[in-house]
C-alpha positions in Angstrom: 0.0 0.0 0.0 3.0 2.2 -0.1 1.9 4.3 -3.0 -1.3 6.3 -3.1 -3.5 5.5 -6.2 -4.0 8.5 -8.4 -7.2 7.3 -9.9 -10.2 9.3 -8.7 -13.4 7.4 -8.1 -16.8 8.8 -8.7 -19.6 8.7 -6.3 -20.1 5.2 -4.8 -23.7 4.2 -4.4 -24.0 2.8 -0.9 -25.9 -0.5 -0.9 -28.9 -0.6 1.3 -28.4 -4.1 2.6 -27.1 -3.9 6.2 -25.5 -6.6 8.3 -28.2 -8.4 10.2 -28.0 -8.2 14.0 -28.3 -11.0 16.5 -31.2 -11.6 19.0 -30.0 -8.8 21.3 -30.5 -6.2 18.5 -33.6 -4.5 17.3 -32.9 -5.0 13.6 -36.1 -6.9 12.9 -34.2 -10.0 11.7 -36.2 -13.2 11.7 -35.8 -15.3 14.7 -34.8 -18.4 12.7 -31.9 -16.6 11.1 -30.9 -15.1 14.4 -31.1 -18.4 16.2 -28.9 -20.0 13.5 -26.3 -17.2 14.0 -26.5 -17.7 17.8 -25.9 -21.4 17.4 -22.5 -20.8 15.8 -21.5 -17.7 17.8 -22.7 -18.5 21.3 -19.4 -20.2 22.2 -17.2 -18.0 20.1 -13.9 -17.8 22.0 -12.7 -14.3 23.0 -10.0 -12.9 20.8 -6.9 -12.4 22.9 -5.3 -9.1 22.2 -2.4 -10.0 24.5 -1.7 -13.1 22.4 -1.7 -11.0 19.2 0.6 -8.5 20.8 3.1 -11.3 21.6 2.9 -12.5 18.0 4.1 -9.0 16.9 6.9 -9.1 19.4 8.0 -12.5 18.1 8.1 -11.3 14.5 10.1 -8.2 15.4 12.6 -10.4 17.4 13.8 -11.8 14.1 14.7 -8.3 12.8 13.3 -6.7 9.7 11.8 -9.4 7.5 13.4 -8.2 4.3 13.3 -10.8 1.5 16.7 -12.5 1.1 17.6 -12.0 4.7 18.1 -14.5 7.5 15.4 -12.8 9.5 13.0 -13.3 6.5 13.8 -17.1 6.4 13.6 -17.6 10.1 10.2 -15.8 10.4 8.7 -17.8 7.5 9.8 -21.0 9.2 8.3 -19.9 12.5 5.0 -18.9 11.0 4.7 -22.2 9.2 5.4 -24.1 12.4 3.0 -22.0 14.4 0.1 -22.5 11.9 0.8 -26.3 11.7 0.8 -26.5 15.5 -2.9 -25.4 15.4 -3.7 -28.4 13.3 -4.1 -26.5 10.0 -2.9 -27.6 6.6 -0.2 -25.2 5.5 1.0 -24.6 1.9 4.2 -22.7 0.9 4.0 -21.0 -2.4 7.4 -20.0 -3.6 7.9 -17.6 -6.5 10.7 -15.6 -8.1 10.1 -11.8 -8.4 12.3 -9.1 -9.9 11.9 -5.9 -7.9 12.2 -2.4 -9.3 15.8 -2.1 -8.2 16.7 -4.9 -10.5 17.4 -7.7 -8.0 15.4 -11.0 -8.0 14.2 -12.5 -4.8 12.4 -15.7 -3.9 9.2 -14.8 -2.3 7.1 -17.0 0.0 3.4 -16.8 0.2 2.2 -18.8 3.2 -1.3 -20.3 3.2 -3.1 -22.0 6.0 -6.2 -24.0 5.0 -8.7 -24.2 7.9 -11.6 -26.6 7.7 -10.7 -27.9 4.2 -13.9 -29.9 3.9 -16.2 -26.8 4.1 -17.3 -25.6 0.7 -18.2 -22.1 1.9 -14.9 -20.2 2.4 -13.6 -16.8 3.5 -10.1 -15.6 2.7 -8.1 -13.6 5.3 -4.8 -11.9 4.3 -2.0 -9.7 5.4 1.6 -9.1 4.2 4.4 -10.4 6.3 7.5 -8.8 4.7 9.2 -5.7 5.9 10.1 -2.7 3.7 13.9 -2.8 3.1 14.1 1.0 3.2 13.1 3.5 5.9 12.7 6.1 3.1 10.0 8.1 4.9 12.6 9.3 7.5 13.8 12.9 7.3 17.3 11.7 8.0 18.6 10.3 4.7 21.3 8.2 6.5 18.4 6.0 7.7 17.0 5.4 4.2 18.8 2.1 3.7 17.7 0.7 7.1 15.0 -2.0 7.1 11.7 -1.1 8.7 10.9 -3.0 11.9 7.3 -3.1 10.6 5.4 -3.7 13.8 2.3 -2.1 12.5 3.0 -2.2 8.7 2.9 -5.9 8.3 3.4 -7.7 11.6 0.1 -6.4 13.1 -2.1 -8.0 10.4 -0.1 -11.2 10.6 -0.5 -11.3 14.4 -4.3 -10.9 14.3 -4.5 -13.7 11.7 -2.3 -16.0 13.8 -4.5 -15.5 16.8 -7.6 -16.2 14.6 -5.9 -19.4 13.4 -5.4 -20.4 17.1 -9.0 -19.7 17.9 -10.3 -21.6 14.9 -8.8 -24.8 16.3 -11.0 -24.3 19.3 -14.3 -23.8 17.5 -16.6 -26.0 15.4 -17.6 -23.1 13.2 -19.0 -24.6 10.0 -17.0 -22.4 7.5 -13.8 -22.7 5.7 -11.1 -20.1 6.2 -8.0 -19.6 4.2 -5.3 -17.4 5.7 -3.0 -16.1 3.0 0.2 -14.3 4.1 1.6 -12.4 1.2 5.3 -11.8 0.7 7.1 -9.0 -1.2 4.3 -6.5 -0.8 6.5 -3.7 0.5 9.4 -3.6 -1.9 8.0 -1.1 -4.4 9.1 2.2 -5.9 8.0 5.1 -3.8 9.7 7.7 -6.0 7.8 7.3 -9.2 4.2 8.4 -9.6 3.4 6.4 -12.8 1.0 3.7 -13.7 4.0 1.3 -14.1 5.3 2.0 -10.6 2.0 0.7 -9.1 3.0 -2.7 -10.3 6.2 -2.7 -8.3 4.2 -3.2 -5.1 2.2 -6.2 -3.9 4.3 -8.8 -5.8 3.2 -11.7 -3.7 -0.5 -11.1 -4.2 0.1 -10.4 -7.9 1.6 -13.9 -8.2 -1.1 -15.5 -6.1 -3.9 -13.9 -8.2 -2.5 -15.7 -11.2 -1.5 -18.9 -9.4 -4.0 -19.6 -6.7 -3.1 -22.2 -4.1 -6.0 -24.3 -5.4 -7.2 -24.4 -9.0 -10.5 -22.5 -9.3 -10.3 -21.2 -5.7 -13.1 -18.7 -5.2 -14.1 -17.7 -1.6 -17.2 -15.8 -0.8 -15.1 -12.7 -0.1 -11.8 -11.7 1.4 -10.5 -9.4 4.1 -7.0 -7.8 4.0 -5.5 -6.5 7.3 -2.8 -3.9 6.9 -1.6 -1.6 9.7 -4.2 -2.7 12.2 -2.4 -2.4 15.5 -1.5 1.3 16.1 -2.5 3.7 18.8 -5.2 6.2 17.7 -6.0 4.0 14.7 -8.8 4.9 12.4 -10.2 2.7 9.6 -12.2 4.6 7.1 -13.8 2.8 4.1 -10.9 2.5 1.7 -11.6 3.5 -1.9 -10.6 0.3 -3.9 -12.6 -1.7 -1.4 -15.6 0.4 -2.0 -15.1 0.2 -5.8 -15.1 -3.6 -5.9 -16.8 -4.7 -2.7 -18.9 -1.9 -1.2 -21.5 -4.4 0.1 -18.8 -6.3 2.1 -17.4 -3.0 3.4 -20.7 -1.9 4.7 -21.5 -5.2 6.4 -18.1 -5.4 8.1 -18.4 -1.8 9.4 -21.9 -2.5 10.6 -20.6 -5.5 12.6 -17.9 -3.2 14.1 -20.6 -0.7 15.0 -22.7 -3.4 16.7 -19.7 -4.4 18.7 -19.0 -0.8 19.8 -15.9 -0.1 17.7 -17.3 2.6 15.5 -14.6 5.0 16.9 -12.0 2.8 15.0 -14.2 1.7 12.0 -15.3 5.2 11.1 -18.2 5.8 8.8 -16.2 7.8 6.3 -15.0 7.3 2.8 -11.2 7.0 2.8 -8.7 7.4 -0.1 -7.8 4.6 -2.5 -4.5 2.8 -1.9 -2.4 0.3 -3.8 -2.3 -2.8 -1.6 -2.6 -6.6 -1.8 -6.4 -6.5 -2.3 -5.9 -4.8 -5.7 -4.7 -7.9 -7.6 -7.2 -10.1 -5.8 -10.1 -7.9 -6.7 -8.9 -7.7 -10.3 -8.8 -11.5 -10.4 -12.5 -11.5 -9.6 -12.5 -12.1 -5.9 -14.1 -9.5 -3.7 -11.6 -8.3 -1.1 -11.8 -5.3 1.3 -8.9 -3.7 3.0 -9.0 -2.8 6.7 -6.2 -0.2 6.9 -5.2 2.7 9.0 -5.6 5.8 6.9 -5.5 9.5 7.7 -7.5 12.2 6.0 -5.0 15.0 6.6 -1.2 15.5 7.1 1.8 14.8 5.0 1.0 11.1 4.7 -2.3 9.3 4.4 -0.8 6.5 6.5 -0.1 6.3 10.2 2.7 8.6 11.4 5.5 6.0 11.6 4.9 4.4 8.2 8.1 3.4 6.5 10.2 4.7 9.4 12.6 3.0 11.9 10.1 4.0 14.6 7.5 1.5 13.4 8.2 -0.6 16.4 6.4 -2.0 19.5 6.0 1.4 21.0 3.4 2.1 18.4 1.2 -0.9 19.1 -2.0 -0.8 21.1 -3.6 -3.9 22.4 -7.1 -2.5 22.2 -6.8 -1.9 18.5 -5.6 -5.4 17.9 -8.4 -6.8 20.0 -11.0 -4.7 18.2 -9.9 -5.8 14.7 -9.6 -9.4 15.7 -13.0 -9.4 17.4 -14.7 -7.9 14.4 -13.2 -10.4 12.0 -14.1 -13.4 14.2 -17.7 -12.1 14.4 -17.8 -11.7 10.6 -16.7 -15.3 10.3 -19.3 -16.6 12.7 -22.1 -14.5 11.1 -21.0 -15.8 7.7 -21.2 -19.4 8.9 -24.7 -18.7 10.2 -25.9 -17.0 7.0 -26.6 -13.8 8.9 -23.8 -11.7 7.3 
């Protein structure tokens, strides 16, 4: 997402269909549908924000997860072991990608397949690599330093790892595919051209053309990017609205029902280049839950692409809110009330 899309979108027509509430709401939902949702969600385990926080710490302990580095390899191996330890099938999708600087790296998309026998499936994603350059720093001597990437990468991964842990403890009748994209953050931040957009999100570009299962088509997807910072705000990102406005509205309605409308703000945000772009263009609806600012020098959170994107920026409440919203979206989807 490291380059703001230049394309200006016209007025998006907000779909009228809202996310149905459970029996404690006054939405007017039929009792049969509500009871079906309750059946799947009554024993929904609490999302542990502390666990997610520790998952970020673990990723940062390896160092910046820059492709081609020892930290990158070690972190990949740890994530694979962790996902397998929860009883999930894990697939490693390797690919060679030439980055804009001319080097070629071997990327690793990591896919956890949860409840493989379920036909109805939801895709959850984040990128796990670190940007090799802290090029948003005012001090040019820091530009060649890898970003710790606590929020810009590790936070989304941490939320998904915690969801993978919880899914082992539920009998939720829905399939979930967690796709951790590599080489998202190695793009050209200097150029403002159509071609430069393609230097970002290389892992999702590859996945969109080479899905982990032939013909794979989930009901929809949710991308998590920069979802752990203090004072986070998640407006409705533009590309998400363009391709999947119905999913955006439903997810934000779930967040409102859960009392997180201070984070999931009911505002239209700017469009960004991120991993959901290639997925949407491949015909799969995917929204992006991403920290965006409406003012200031950058549309992203203040420590984006800086050496200060570290644990000091992470807030447990933000992690807990995002994880809780996504878990409730999954259970509502399982109960046909989403």
